[in-house]
ZAMI-300651 format. One record per residue (C-alpha): residue in three letters; x, y, z. Coordinates in Angstrom, 1 decimal. Example, Ala and Ser with C-alpha at 12.3 -4.5 7.8 and 13.67 -1.06 7.14 Angstrom:
REM ZAMI-300651
+---------+--------+--------+--------+
! residuo !      X !      Y !      Z !
+---------+--------+--------+--------+
!     Ala !   12.3 !   -4.5 !    7.8 !
!     Ser !   13.7 !   -1.1 !    7.1 !
+---------+--------+--------+--------+
END
This chain:
REM ZAMI-300651
+---------+--------+--------+--------+
! residuo !      X !      Y !      Z !
+---------+--------+--------+--------+
!     Met !   22.8 !   -5.3 !    2.8 !
!     Asp !   23.4 !   -2.1 !    0.9 !
!     Ala !   26.4 !   -4.2 !   -0.8 !
!     Leu !   23.4 !   -6.6 !   -2.0 !
!     Ile !   21.9 !   -3.9 !   -3.7 !
!     Pro !   22.6 !   -4.3 !   -7.7 !
!     Glu !   23.7 !   -1.0 !   -9.3 !
!     Glu !   20.6 !   -0.9 !  -11.6 !
!     Leu !   18.3 !   -0.8 !   -8.8 !
!     Arg !   20.3 !    2.1 !   -6.7 !
!     Met !   20.1 !    4.2 !  -10.0 !
!     Leu !   16.4 !    3.4 !  -10.2 !
!     Gln !   16.0 !    4.5 !   -6.9 !
!     Ser !   18.3 !    7.9 !   -7.3 !
!     Thr !   16.0 !    8.8 !  -10.4 !
!     Val !   12.8 !    8.5 !   -8.6 !
!     Arg !   14.3 !   10.1 !   -5.4 !
!     Gln !   15.0 !   12.9 !   -8.0 !
!     Phe !   11.4 !   12.9 !   -9.4 !
!     Val !    9.9 !   13.0 !   -6.2 !
!     Glu !   12.1 !   16.0 !   -5.2 !
!     Asn !   12.2 !   18.0 !   -8.0 !
!     Glu !    8.9 !   17.7 !   -9.6 !
!     Val !    6.4 !   16.5 !   -6.4 !
!     Leu !    7.7 !   18.6 !   -3.1 !
!     Pro !    7.4 !   21.6 !   -4.5 !
!     Leu !    3.6 !   20.9 !   -4.9 !
!     Glu !    3.3 !   20.5 !   -1.3 !
!     Thr !    2.9 !   24.1 !   -0.6 !
!     Glu !   -0.6 !   24.0 !   -3.2 !
!     Tyr !   -1.6 !   20.2 !   -2.5 !
!     Gln !   -2.3 !   18.3 !    0.5 !
!     Asp !   -3.6 !   15.0 !   -0.3 !
!     Glu !   -4.4 !   14.6 !   -3.9 !
!     Leu !   -3.4 !   16.1 !   -7.3 !
!     Pro !   -6.1 !   17.4 !   -9.7 !
!     Pro !   -5.8 !   15.4 !  -12.9 !
!     Glu !   -4.5 !   18.7 !  -14.7 !
!     Ile !   -1.3 !   18.7 !  -12.5 !
!     Arg !   -1.2 !   14.8 !  -12.1 !
!     Asp !   -1.4 !   13.7 !  -15.4 !
!     Pro !    1.7 !   15.4 !  -17.2 !
!     Leu !    3.9 !   14.4 !  -13.8 !
!     Gln !    2.6 !   10.5 !  -14.8 !
!     Ala !    3.6 !   11.1 !  -18.5 !
!     Arg !    6.8 !   12.2 !  -17.3 !
!     Leu !    7.4 !    8.9 !  -15.1 !
!     Arg !    6.4 !    6.8 !  -18.6 !
!     Glu !    9.0 !    8.8 !  -20.3 !
!     Leu !   11.6 !    7.9 !  -17.4 !
!     Gly !   10.4 !    4.3 !  -17.7 !
!     Ile !    8.8 !    4.1 !  -14.0 !
!     Trp !    5.6 !    2.8 !  -15.0 !
!     Ala !    4.4 !   -1.1 !  -14.1 !
!     Leu !    7.3 !   -1.5 !  -12.4 !
!     Ser !    6.5 !   -4.9 !  -11.0 !
!     Val !    4.4 !   -6.2 !  -13.7 !
!     Pro !    6.2 !   -8.8 !  -15.8 !
!     Ala !    8.2 !   -8.1 !  -18.9 !
!     Glu !    5.8 !  -10.5 !  -21.0 !
!     Tyr !    2.9 !   -8.5 !  -20.1 !
!     Gly !    4.7 !   -5.0 !  -20.9 !
!     Gly !    5.8 !   -4.1 !  -17.5 !
!     Ala !    9.3 !   -3.2 !  -16.4 !
!     Asp !    9.8 !   -6.8 !  -14.4 !
!     Ile !   11.2 !   -5.3 !  -11.3 !
!     Ser !   11.9 !   -7.1 !   -8.2 !
!     Thr !   10.6 !   -7.3 !   -4.9 !
!     Leu !   13.7 !   -5.4 !   -3.7 !
!     Gly !   13.6 !   -2.7 !   -6.4 !
!     Met !   10.1 !   -2.2 !   -5.3 !
!     Thr !   11.0 !   -1.4 !   -1.9 !
!     Leu !   13.7 !    0.8 !   -3.1 !
!     Val !   11.2 !    2.9 !   -5.2 !
!     Ser !    8.1 !    2.8 !   -2.6 !
!     Glu !   10.7 !    4.2 !    0.1 !
!     Glu !   11.3 !    7.4 !   -2.2 !
!     Ile !    7.9 !    7.6 !   -3.5 !
!     Tyr !    6.4 !    8.1 !    0.1 !
!     Lys !    8.6 !   10.8 !    1.2 !
!     Ser !    5.5 !   12.8 !   -0.1 !
!     Met !    2.1 !   12.0 !    0.1 !
!     Leu !    1.3 !   13.6 !   -3.1 !
!     Ser !    3.2 !   11.0 !   -5.0 !
!     Arg !    1.9 !    8.1 !   -3.5 !
!     Asn !   -0.4 !    7.2 !   -6.2 !
!     Leu !    1.3 !    8.7 !   -9.3 !
!     Ile !    3.2 !    5.2 !  -10.5 !
!     Gly !    0.0 !    3.6 !  -12.4 !
!     Gly !    0.2 !    0.1 !  -14.5 !
!     Gly !    0.1 !   -2.0 !  -11.6 !
!     Val !   -1.8 !   -5.4 !  -11.8 !
!     Asn !   -3.5 !   -7.4 !   -9.0 !
!     Pro !   -1.1 !  -10.4 !   -9.1 !
!     Leu !   -4.4 !  -12.8 !   -9.4 !
!     Leu !   -4.6 !  -11.8 !  -13.1 !
!     Tyr !   -1.2 !  -13.6 !  -13.9 !
!     Asn !   -2.7 !  -16.9 !  -13.7 !
!     Ala !   -6.1 !  -15.6 !  -15.0 !
!     Ser !   -7.8 !  -16.8 !  -18.2 !
!     Asp !   -6.7 !  -15.1 !  -21.3 !
!     Tyr !  -10.1 !  -13.3 !  -22.0 !
!     Leu !   -9.2 !  -11.8 !  -18.2 !
!     Lys !   -5.7 !  -10.8 !  -19.4 !
!     Glu !   -7.1 !   -9.1 !  -22.4 !
!     Lys !   -9.9 !   -7.5 !  -20.7 !
!     Tyr !   -8.4 !   -6.3 !  -17.7 !
!     Leu !   -4.6 !   -7.1 !  -17.2 !
!     His !   -3.6 !   -5.3 !  -20.5 !
!     Pro !   -5.6 !   -2.0 !  -20.2 !
!     Val !   -4.4 !   -1.6 !  -16.6 !
!     Val !   -0.5 !   -2.0 !  -17.7 !
!     Arg !   -1.0 !    0.6 !  -20.1 !
!     Gly !   -2.8 !    3.3 !  -17.9 !
!     Glu !   -6.3 !    2.8 !  -19.7 !
!     Val !   -8.1 !    1.9 !  -16.6 !
!     Lys !   -7.9 !    1.8 !  -12.8 !
!     Ser !   -8.8 !   -1.1 !  -10.8 !
!     Ala !   -9.6 !   -1.6 !   -7.0 !
!     Gly !   -9.8 !   -4.5 !   -4.3 !
!     Ala !  -12.6 !   -5.0 !   -2.3 !
!     Phe !  -11.9 !   -7.7 !    0.6 !
!     Ser !  -13.0 !   -5.9 !    3.8 !
!     Glu !  -16.3 !   -6.3 !    5.2 !
!     Pro !  -18.1 !   -4.7 !    8.3 !
!     Asn !  -17.6 !   -7.7 !   10.6 !
!     Ala !  -14.5 !   -9.0 !    8.6 !
!     Ala !  -11.5 !   -6.8 !    8.1 !
!     Gly !   -8.5 !   -8.1 !   10.0 !
!     Asp !  -10.4 !  -11.7 !    9.7 !
!     Leu !  -11.3 !  -12.3 !    6.1 !
!     Gly !  -12.1 !  -16.0 !    7.1 !
!     Gly !  -15.2 !  -14.3 !    8.2 !
!     Ile !  -16.4 !  -12.6 !    5.1 !
!     Glu !  -20.4 !  -13.0 !    4.5 !
!     Thr !  -20.5 !  -11.5 !    1.1 !
!     Thr !  -22.0 !  -14.7 !   -1.1 !
!     Ala !  -21.9 !  -16.1 !   -4.5 !
!     Glu !  -24.4 !  -18.6 !   -6.0 !
!     Arg !  -24.1 !  -20.1 !   -9.3 !
!     Asp !  -26.8 !  -19.6 !  -11.6 !
!     Gly !  -26.0 !  -20.9 !  -14.8 !
!     Asp !  -23.4 !  -19.0 !  -16.9 !
!     Asp !  -23.4 !  -16.8 !  -14.2 !
!     Tyr !  -22.7 !  -15.7 !  -10.3 !
!     Ile !  -25.2 !  -13.8 !   -8.1 !
!     Leu !  -23.2 !  -11.9 !   -5.6 !
!     Asn !  -25.0 !  -10.5 !   -2.4 !
!     Gly !  -23.2 !   -8.5 !    0.4 !
!     Thr !  -21.2 !   -5.3 !    1.9 !
!     Lys !  -17.6 !   -4.2 !    1.5 !
!     Val !  -16.1 !   -1.6 !    3.3 !
!     Trp !  -12.9 !    0.3 !    3.5 !
!     Ile !  -12.0 !   -0.1 !   -0.2 !
!     Arg !   -9.8 !    2.6 !   -1.7 !
!     Gly !  -10.2 !    4.0 !   -4.9 !
!     Ala !  -13.6 !    2.0 !   -6.0 !
!     His !  -15.4 !    5.3 !   -6.7 !
!     Glu !  -13.2 !    5.9 !   -9.9 !
!     Ala !  -12.4 !    2.3 !  -10.8 !
!     Asp !  -13.5 !    1.0 !  -13.7 !
!     His !  -13.5 !   -2.7 !  -12.1 !
!     Val !  -13.4 !   -3.8 !   -8.7 !
!     Phe !  -11.7 !   -7.4 !   -7.4 !
!     Val !  -14.2 !   -8.8 !   -5.0 !
!     Leu !  -13.4 !  -11.5 !   -2.3 !
!     Ala !  -16.7 !  -13.5 !   -1.6 !
!     Arg !  -17.6 !  -16.9 !   -0.6 !
!     Met !  -19.4 !  -19.6 !   -1.9 !
!     Lys !  -23.1 !  -19.8 !   -0.6 !
!     Gly !  -23.1 !  -22.9 !    2.0 !
!     Thr !  -19.5 !  -22.5 !    2.7 !
!     Gln !  -17.6 !  -21.4 !    6.3 !
!     Arg !  -14.4 !  -19.8 !    7.0 !
!     His !  -11.5 !  -20.1 !    4.1 !
!     Ile !  -13.3 !  -22.8 !    2.7 !
!     Gly !  -15.4 !  -21.6 !   -0.6 !
!     Thr !  -13.8 !  -18.3 !   -0.5 !
!     Thr !  -13.5 !  -16.8 !   -4.3 !
!     Trp !  -12.3 !  -13.7 !   -6.3 !
!     Phe !  -14.3 !  -12.1 !   -8.7 !
!     Ile !  -14.1 !   -9.0 !  -10.9 !
!     Val !  -17.2 !   -6.7 !  -11.2 !
!     Asp !  -17.3 !   -4.2 !  -13.6 !
!     Ala !  -18.3 !   -0.6 !  -12.8 !
!     Gly !  -21.9 !    0.2 !  -13.7 !
!     Thr !  -23.0 !   -3.7 !  -13.4 !
!     Pro !  -26.6 !   -3.6 !  -12.1 !
!     Gly !  -26.8 !   -4.5 !   -8.6 !
!     Phe !  -23.4 !   -3.1 !   -7.9 !
!     Glu !  -23.0 !    0.2 !   -6.4 !
!     Val !  -20.6 !    2.4 !   -4.6 !
!     Ser !  -23.1 !    3.0 !   -1.4 !
!     Arg !  -20.9 !    5.4 !    0.2 !
!     Arg !  -17.5 !    7.3 !    0.5 !
!     Ile !  -16.2 !    7.8 !    3.8 !
!     Pro !  -14.0 !   10.5 !    4.9 !
!     Met !  -10.8 !    9.3 !    6.7 !
!     Met !   -8.3 !   10.8 !    9.3 !
!     Gly !   -5.7 !   10.9 !    7.1 !
!     Asp !   -6.9 !   13.3 !    4.2 !
!     Thr !   -8.3 !   10.2 !    2.1 !
!     Thr !  -11.4 !    8.8 !    1.8 !
!     Leu !  -12.2 !    5.1 !    1.0 !
!     Asn !  -15.6 !    3.6 !    0.0 !
!     Glu !  -18.3 !    1.3 !    1.1 !
!     Leu !  -19.5 !   -0.9 !   -1.9 !
!     Ser !  -23.1 !   -2.6 !   -1.7 !
!     Phe !  -24.0 !   -6.0 !   -3.6 !
!     Thr !  -27.6 !   -6.8 !   -4.3 !
!     Asp !  -28.3 !  -10.2 !   -6.4 !
!     Cys !  -25.2 !   -8.5 !   -8.4 !
!     Val !  -25.0 !  -10.4 !  -11.6 !
!     Val !  -21.1 !  -11.4 !  -12.6 !
!     Pro !  -20.4 !  -13.8 !  -15.7 !
!     Ala !  -18.8 !  -17.1 !  -14.9 !
!     Ala !  -15.8 !  -15.6 !  -17.1 !
!     Gln !  -15.2 !  -13.1 !  -14.8 !
!     Arg !  -14.5 !  -15.8 !  -12.0 !
!     Val !  -10.7 !  -14.9 !  -11.4 !
!     Thr !   -9.9 !  -18.3 !   -9.2 !
!     Ala !  -11.5 !  -21.9 !   -9.0 !
!     Glu !  -14.3 !  -22.0 !   -6.5 !
!     Gly !  -12.7 !  -21.9 !   -3.0 !
!     Gly !   -9.4 !  -20.9 !   -4.4 !
!     Ala !   -8.9 !  -17.5 !   -3.1 !
!     Trp !   -7.5 !  -18.0 !    0.6 !
!     Glu !   -4.2 !  -18.9 !   -0.8 !
!     Ala !   -3.9 !  -16.4 !   -3.3 !
!     Ala !   -4.9 !  -13.4 !   -1.1 !
!     Gln !   -2.3 !  -14.5 !    1.4 !
!     Arg !    0.6 !  -14.4 !   -1.1 !
!     Ser !   -0.6 !  -11.2 !   -2.2 !
!     Leu !   -1.2 !   -9.8 !    1.3 !
!     Asn !    2.5 !  -10.8 !    2.3 !
!     Arg !    3.8 !   -8.8 !   -0.4 !
!     Ala !    2.0 !   -5.8 !    0.2 !
!     Arg !    3.1 !   -5.9 !    3.8 !
!     Phe !    6.7 !   -5.7 !    2.9 !
!     Leu !    5.9 !   -3.0 !    0.9 !
!     Ile !    4.0 !   -1.2 !    3.7 !
!     Gly !    7.6 !   -1.7 !    5.7 !
!     Ala !    9.2 !    0.4 !    2.9 !
!     Glu !    6.1 !    3.0 !    2.5 !
!     Val !    6.3 !    4.0 !    6.0 !
!     Leu !   10.2 !    4.1 !    6.0 !
!     Gly !   10.0 !    6.8 !    3.5 !
!     Met !    7.8 !    9.0 !    5.6 !
!     Ala !   10.0 !    8.4 !    8.7 !
!     Glu !   13.1 !    9.2 !    6.8 !
!     Arg !   11.5 !   12.6 !    5.5 !
!     Cys !   10.6 !   13.6 !    8.8 !
!     Gln !   13.5 !   12.7 !   10.5 !
!     Ala !   15.4 !   14.9 !    7.5 !
!     Met !   13.0 !   17.6 !    8.3 !
!     Ala !   13.9 !   17.4 !   12.1 !
!     Met !   17.7 !   17.2 !   11.6 !
!     Asn !   17.4 !   20.2 !    9.7 !
!     Tyr !   15.5 !   22.6 !   12.0 !
!     Ser !   17.4 !   21.3 !   14.8 !
!     Lys !   20.3 !   22.8 !   13.3 !
!     Ser !   19.0 !   26.3 !   12.3 !
!     Arg !   16.3 !   26.6 !   15.2 !
!     Val !   17.8 !   28.8 !   18.5 !
!     Thr !   16.6 !   29.0 !   21.6 !
!     Phe !   18.0 !   30.1 !   24.8 !
!     Gly !   21.0 !   31.1 !   22.8 !
!     Gln !   21.4 !   27.7 !   21.4 !
!     Pro !   20.7 !   25.7 !   18.4 !
!     Leu !   18.4 !   22.5 !   19.0 !
!     Ala !   20.9 !   20.3 !   18.2 !
!     Glu !   23.0 !   21.3 !   20.8 !
!     Arg !   20.3 !   19.6 !   23.2 !
!     Gln !   20.9 !   16.3 !   24.5 !
!     Ala !   17.3 !   15.7 !   24.6 !
!     Val !   17.1 !   16.6 !   21.0 !
!     Gln !   20.5 !   14.6 !   19.9 !
!     Phe !   18.8 !   11.3 !   21.3 !
!     Met !   15.5 !   11.7 !   19.7 !
!     Leu !   17.3 !   12.0 !   16.8 !
!     Ala !   19.8 !    9.2 !   17.5 !
!     Glu !   16.6 !    6.8 !   18.5 !
!     Ser !   15.0 !    7.5 !   15.2 !
!     Glu !   18.1 !    6.8 !   13.4 !
!     Ile !   18.8 !    3.5 !   14.9 !
!     Glu !   15.2 !    2.4 !   14.8 !
!     Met !   15.1 !    3.4 !   10.6 !
!     Tyr !   18.4 !    1.4 !   10.4 !
!     Ala !   16.9 !   -1.6 !   11.9 !
!     Thr !   13.6 !   -1.4 !    9.5 !
!     Arg !   15.7 !   -0.7 !    6.8 !
!     Ala !   17.6 !   -3.9 !    7.5 !
!     Met !   14.8 !   -6.1 !    7.9 !
!     Val !   12.9 !   -4.7 !    4.8 !
!     His !   15.6 !   -5.2 !    2.0 !
!     Glu !   16.8 !   -8.5 !    3.4 !
!     Ala !   13.2 !   -9.7 !    3.6 !
!     Ala !   12.6 !   -8.6 !    0.0 !
!     Arg !   16.2 !  -10.3 !   -1.2 !
!     Arg !   14.9 !  -13.7 !    0.3 !
!     Val !   11.5 !  -13.4 !   -1.5 !
!     Asp !   13.3 !  -12.7 !   -5.1 !
!     Leu !   15.1 !  -15.8 !   -4.2 !
!     Gly !   12.0 !  -17.6 !   -3.7 !
!     Glu !   11.5 !  -17.8 !    0.2 !
!     Asp !    8.0 !  -17.9 !    1.7 !
!     Leu !    8.2 !  -15.5 !    4.4 !
!     Gln !    4.8 !  -15.2 !    5.5 !
!     Arg !    6.2 !  -15.2 !    9.3 !
!     Glu !    8.9 !  -12.3 !    8.2 !
!     Ala !    6.1 !  -10.3 !    6.6 !
!     Gly !    4.1 !  -10.1 !    9.7 !
!     Met !    6.7 !   -8.7 !   11.7 !
!     Ile !    7.7 !   -6.5 !    9.2 !
!     Lys !    4.5 !   -4.8 !    9.2 !
!     Val !    4.4 !   -4.5 !   13.3 !
!     Tyr !    7.9 !   -3.2 !   13.4 !
!     Ser !    8.0 !   -0.9 !   11.0 !
!     Thr !    4.5 !    0.7 !   11.2 !
!     Glu !    5.1 !    1.6 !   14.9 !
!     Met !    8.5 !    2.6 !   14.4 !
!     Ala !    7.5 !    5.4 !   11.5 !
!     Gly !    4.7 !    6.4 !   14.3 !
!     Arg !    7.7 !    7.0 !   17.1 !
!     Val !    9.7 !    9.0 !   14.5 !
!     Ile !    7.5 !   11.1 !   12.8 !
!     Asp !    5.9 !   11.6 !   16.5 !
!     Arg !    9.7 !   13.1 !   17.6 !
!     Ala !   10.2 !   15.2 !   14.5 !
!     Met !    7.0 !   16.7 !   15.4 !
!     Gln !    7.9 !   17.2 !   19.1 !
!     Ile !   11.5 !   19.0 !   17.8 !
!     His !    9.4 !   21.2 !   15.5 !
!     Gly !    6.9 !   22.1 !   18.5 !
!     Ala !    4.4 !   24.2 !   17.2 !
!     Ala !    5.3 !   24.4 !   13.6 !
!     Gly !    5.4 !   20.4 !   13.5 !
!     Tyr !    1.8 !   20.1 !   14.6 !
!     Ser !    0.5 !   23.0 !   12.4 !
!     Lys !   -0.4 !   22.3 !    8.3 !
!     Asp !    2.5 !   25.0 !    7.5 !
!     Leu !    4.3 !   21.4 !    7.5 !
!     Val !    3.8 !   18.2 !    6.2 !
!     Ile !    4.9 !   16.3 !    9.3 !
!     Glu !    1.0 !   16.5 !   11.0 !
!     Gln !    0.0 !   15.1 !    7.6 !
!     Phe !    2.5 !   12.0 !    8.0 !
!     Tyr !    1.4 !   11.6 !   11.5 !
!     Arg !   -2.2 !   10.9 !   10.7 !
!     Ala !   -1.3 !    8.9 !    7.7 !
!     Val !    1.0 !    6.4 !    9.5 !
!     Arg !   -1.6 !    6.1 !   12.0 !
!     Ala !   -4.0 !    4.1 !    9.6 !
!     Val !   -1.2 !    1.7 !    8.8 !
!     Arg !   -1.4 !   -0.2 !   12.1 !
!     Ile !   -4.9 !   -1.0 !   11.4 !
!     Phe !   -4.7 !   -1.6 !    7.5 !
!     Glu !   -3.3 !   -5.0 !    6.1 !
!     Gly !   -4.1 !   -6.7 !    9.5 !
!     Pro !   -4.4 !   -5.0 !   12.6 !
!     Asn !   -0.7 !   -5.3 !   14.3 !
!     Glu !   -2.4 !   -7.2 !   17.5 !
!     Ile !   -3.5 !  -10.0 !   15.0 !
!     His !   -0.2 !  -10.2 !   13.5 !
!     Arg !    1.2 !  -10.6 !   17.1 !
!     Trp !   -1.2 !  -13.1 !   18.3 !
!     Arg !   -0.5 !  -15.3 !   14.8 !
!     Leu !    3.2 !  -15.1 !   15.5 !
!     Ala !    3.2 !  -16.3 !   19.0 !
!     Arg !    0.5 !  -18.9 !   18.3 !
!     Asn !    2.5 !  -20.5 !   15.6 !
!     Met !    6.0 !  -20.1 !   17.4 !
!     Leu !    4.1 !  -21.8 !   20.3 !
!     Arg !    2.7 !  -24.2 !   18.1 !
!     Asp !    6.1 !  -25.4 !   16.3 !
+---------+--------+--------+--------+
END
């Protein structure tokens, strides 16, 4: 697979790697999960100077038009620190590419320029892994729609200027009738009703919509046209999850390697212990397999193939792989790995979430088996 990676993408990956190592890792001694604006803003300005901004956005909208394979390489490097996860901006919700000129002008271009922030709201208290069960409704009322319902586990909504909301036309069931809307922050009837502290040093949000009036011009898809568009977006997110958790695993594996060579117990470095060697070897094997899966799938997506089946498999295997690799790194470090002196415990908590988000792994296994048996 390495031979199939173009030189320009290797150079991009190297540039991002150097940025993370030189600009972000030194900040880990002072900051845990998020950087304050006075630190984050200069770093983002530096990224823009390097051309590392709006990477996946088509060139016609002012982006870098990087391929899916390129995005996996960038994500792999970015996620080697928890502090750099949200630094690269300008990413646009792909739903806007097929939206009206009005929506592109109002939302797409300002996001690419870094002037506003966006969030996506689809999960609900009774519908997270099963989006066909969403209960938030939309009802046409002249030139407007009235939205009612609750969204939960939403990232970044508390500081977003607008939110993409998945609702169903009132009276419809399951996938039929699901529709995407954009709701501006401050719209009457829409509020961030609760901020929810999460295990991985992050905070998610609960949103409420009570007779929230949304102009018909802010309907993104046709009525009932959301399901197919949502699946395309989620599939791409699952490929990138594989690259993201691979970056986490690689960072912890490198730390375990270095520590095992310097830490001496009973007169010998840990690296001389067969038990430790086996752990390091097992992690390397699993990371190699994940890297091959992610890169191959990304390359095929760039060729226009539909890899919905592979997206689910990658999501399951990569997230569980990363959990095992990080766990081994913590074990090799002993008490130091469990302490907040090192970032391993932070990765340990963060990686646990991705077995749940973007569809629980159990649902992906069930869908894969169901489709295998049906085919």
